[in-house]
C-alpha positions in Angstrom: 72.7 93.7 89.7 72.5 94.0 86.0 75.7 96.1 86.0 77.5 93.4 88.0 76.4 90.6 85.6 77.5 92.8 82.7 80.9 93.2 84.2 81.2 89.5 84.9 80.2 88.6 81.3 82.3 91.3 79.7 85.4 91.0 81.9 88.5 89.4 80.4 91.1 87.5 82.4 94.7 88.7 82.3 95.9 85.2 81.3 93.6 85.4 78.3 95.1 88.8 77.4 98.6 87.4 77.7 97.6 84.3 75.6 96.3 86.5 72.7 99.4 88.7 72.7 101.8 85.7 72.8 99.9 84.0 69.9 100.5 87.1 67.8 104.1 87.7 69.0 105.5 84.3 70.2 108.7 85.9 71.6 106.8 88.5 73.7 107.4 88.9 77.3 104.2 90.2 78.8 103.7 91.7 82.2 100.0 92.5 83.0 98.6 94.2 86.1 94.9 94.4 87.0 94.8 98.1 88.0 91.4 98.2 89.7 91.0 94.6 90.7 87.8 94.5 88.6 89.0 92.5 85.6 88.3 95.5 83.4 91.2 97.9 83.8 94.7 96.5 82.9 98.2 97.8 82.3 100.5 95.7 80.1 104.2 96.0 79.4 105.0 94.0 76.2 108.6 93.4 75.2 109.2 91.8 71.7 111.8 91.8 69.0 108.9 92.2 66.5 108.7 95.9 67.6 112.2 96.6 66.2 112.1 99.5 63.7 108.5 100.3 64.3 107.1 103.5 65.8 105.3 103.4 69.2 102.0 103.8 67.4 102.7 100.8 65.2 103.8 98.8 68.3 100.6 99.6 70.1 98.5 98.7 67.1 100.2 95.3 67.0 99.2 94.7 70.6 95.6 95.9 70.0 95.4 93.8 66.8 96.5 90.7 68.8 93.4 91.1 70.9 91.2 90.4 67.9 88.5 93.0 68.4 88.1 92.4 72.2 89.4 95.9 73.1 86.3 97.9 74.0 84.2 94.8 74.3 85.3 92.1 76.7 88.3 94.3 77.6 87.3 97.7 78.8 90.7 99.4 79.4 94.3 98.5 78.6 97.2 100.9 79.2 100.1 99.6 77.0 103.9 100.2 77.3 106.0 98.5 74.6 109.7 97.7 74.5 112.1 96.3 71.9 114.0 93.1 72.9 
């Protein structure tokens, strides 16, 4: 029961993830999938012109930074794929 409560408290909604990414990159097109149906394991494809000229590592850092420290806390796992617009 404690584990279930922990997951409910810690889980992050996919709309919330999308909101944070779009706040940081307003032109981003974000496609998020809940991989396990548990609100803890997501996959995101983020397309933005802000990725132009940046390495994949820099692009992924931009996405992680947009989550403002929630990765590893409210958000347990996020697989990211980035694309330039």
